[in-house]
C-alpha positions as CSV (number, residue, x, y, z in Angstrom):
1,K,-10.4,-89.8,22.1
2,D,-10.1,-88.6,25.7
3,K,-13.5,-88.9,26.8
4,L,-13.3,-92.5,25.7
5,L,-9.8,-93.6,27.5
6,L,-11.4,-92.0,30.7
7,F,-14.8,-93.5,30.2
8,T,-13.0,-97.1,29.4
9,A,-10.5,-96.7,32.7
10,A,-13.7,-95.8,34.6
11,L,-15.6,-98.8,33.1
12,F,-12.4,-101.1,34.2
13,H,-11.1,-99.3,37.1
14,D,-13.0,-101.6,40.1
15,G,-13.3,-104.7,37.6
16,G,-11.2,-106.3,39.8
17,Y,-13.1,-106.7,42.8
18,L,-14.9,-109.3,40.6
19,V,-11.9,-111.7,41.1
20,R,-10.6,-110.2,44.3
21,Y,-11.4,-107.8,47.1
22,P,-8.0,-106.2,48.7
23,N,-5.7,-104.8,45.7
24,N,-8.0,-105.1,42.8
25,E,-6.2,-102.8,40.6
26,E,-4.1,-105.2,39.3
27,I,-6.6,-107.6,38.5
28,S,-8.5,-104.5,36.8
29,V,-5.4,-103.8,34.6
30,G,-5.0,-107.5,33.6
31,L,-8.6,-107.4,32.5
32,C,-7.6,-104.2,30.3
33,W,-5.0,-106.2,28.6
34,T,-7.3,-109.2,28.0
35,I,-10.7,-107.6,26.9
36,L,-9.2,-104.2,25.3
37,P,-7.9,-105.6,22.6
38,K,-10.6,-107.6,21.4
39,F,-12.5,-104.3,20.8
40,G,-9.7,-102.7,18.8
41,Y,-7.8,-100.8,21.3
42,K,-4.3,-100.5,20.5
43,D,-1.3,-100.9,23.0
44,Q,-0.7,-97.6,23.4
45,D,-4.0,-96.8,24.5
46,I,-4.3,-99.8,27.0
47,Q,-0.8,-98.6,28.3
48,Y,-2.5,-95.0,29.1
49,I,-5.8,-96.8,30.4
50,V,-3.9,-99.2,32.7
51,K,-1.9,-96.0,33.7
52,I,-5.1,-93.9,35.0
53,I,-6.6,-97.1,36.6
54,E,-3.2,-97.0,38.4
55,A,-3.5,-93.5,39.6
56,T,-6.7,-94.4,41.6
57,T,-4.9,-96.9,43.6
58,M,-4.5,-95.4,47.5
59,P,-3.0,-92.9,47.9
60,Q,-4.3,-92.0,44.7
61,K,-1.9,-90.4,42.3
62,P,-3.2,-88.6,39.0
63,F,-0.7,-87.4,36.8
64,D,-2.6,-85.6,33.8
65,K,-6.5,-84.3,33.8
66,L,-7.8,-87.5,32.8
67,S,-6.5,-89.5,35.5
68,A,-7.5,-86.3,38.1
69,I,-10.8,-86.7,36.9
70,L,-11.0,-90.9,37.5
71,C,-9.7,-90.0,40.9
72,D,-12.4,-87.4,41.8
73,A,-14.9,-89.5,40.4
74,D,-14.0,-92.4,42.4
75,L,-14.1,-90.6,45.7
76,D,-16.7,-87.9,44.7
77,Y,-19.0,-89.4,47.6
78,L,-16.7,-87.8,50.2
79,G,-18.2,-84.4,49.3
80,R,-21.9,-85.4,48.8
81,D,-25.0,-86.0,51.1
82,V,-24.6,-90.1,50.6
83,Y,-21.0,-89.7,52.4
84,F,-22.8,-91.6,55.5
85,Q,-24.5,-93.9,53.7
86,V,-21.6,-95.0,51.5
87,S,-19.3,-95.3,54.5
88,C,-22.0,-97.5,56.7
89,N,-22.0,-99.7,53.5
90,L,-17.9,-99.7,52.9
91,R,-17.8,-100.8,56.9
92,K,-20.1,-103.7,56.5
93,E,-17.9,-104.7,53.0
94,W,-14.9,-104.6,55.2
95,K,-16.7,-106.7,57.9
96,A,-17.8,-109.3,55.4
97,Y,-14.1,-109.6,54.1
98,G,-12.9,-110.2,57.7
99,K,-12.0,-106.7,58.5
100,N,-14.1,-105.9,61.7
101,V,-13.0,-102.3,63.2
102,E,-14.4,-101.0,66.3
103,D,-16.7,-97.8,66.5
104,H,-13.7,-95.7,67.7
105,E,-11.4,-97.2,65.4
106,W,-13.5,-96.6,62.3
107,Y,-14.1,-93.1,63.1
108,E,-10.0,-92.7,63.3
109,I,-10.1,-94.1,59.9
110,Q,-12.7,-91.9,58.4
111,I,-11.2,-88.5,60.2
112,N,-7.5,-89.5,59.0
113,F,-8.9,-90.5,55.7
114,L,-11.0,-87.4,54.9
115,S,-8.3,-85.0,56.6
116,K,-5.4,-86.5,54.2
117,H,-7.8,-86.5,51.0
118,C,-7.9,-84.0,48.4
119,Y,-9.5,-83.5,45.2
120,Y,-7.5,-82.5,42.2
121,T,-9.5,-81.0,39.7
122,T,-11.4,-77.4,40.0
123,S,-15.1,-78.9,39.9
124,A,-14.4,-81.5,42.3
125,K,-13.1,-78.5,44.4
126,L,-16.0,-76.3,43.8
127,L,-18.4,-78.9,44.3
128,R,-17.4,-81.4,46.6
129,Q,-14.7,-80.0,49.0
130,S,-17.1,-77.9,51.4
131,K,-19.4,-80.9,52.0
132,K,-16.6,-83.2,52.7
133,E,-15.5,-80.6,55.2
134,E,-18.8,-80.7,56.5
135,N,-19.1,-84.4,56.8
136,L,-15.5,-84.4,58.3
137,A,-16.7,-82.2,61.2
138,K,-19.9,-84.2,61.7
139,I,-17.7,-87.3,62.1
140,K,-15.3,-85.7,64.4
141,K,-18.0,-84.5,66.8
142,T,-19.6,-88.3,66.5
143,F,-16.0,-89.5,67.5
144,V,-16.0,-87.4,70.4
145,K,-19.6,-88.1,71.6
146,T,-18.7,-91.9,71.0
147,F,-15.1,-91.5,73.0
148,L,-16.9,-89.5,75.7
149,E,-19.7,-92.0,76.2
150,K,-17.0,-95.1,76.0
151,T,-14.8,-93.5,78.7
152,L,-17.4,-92.3,81.4
């Protein structure tokens, strides 16, 4: 049952993006309440799924094992080789929605985010933490280089 609840939360947690870009979780929660009863989900299960989804809202606040798993899965890319590709796509996404930031601002945002982020599950810590730290070091190096080029 836990697996079903977690997979359902994972399926719905970004569903709100279909309707609204910022603050999508509220819409995702509404979709749960609209759709899941039609598939036989009980109110208490939907409430739990909603809590898991809400835990992924930044800053993440996992409250149990399942919410920790989803929070880690949501930001898994931070500790993977695809980080820079995903990050670049995110910046394009921001720009498309009117949030354009200069290079130095982007690097500051990324440095701050990666520095504050933590993984919650043992497996994410073991599998992703060191690569995340590597990615952070690369961003810091790029930021310093970009800053120096701008000031010289």
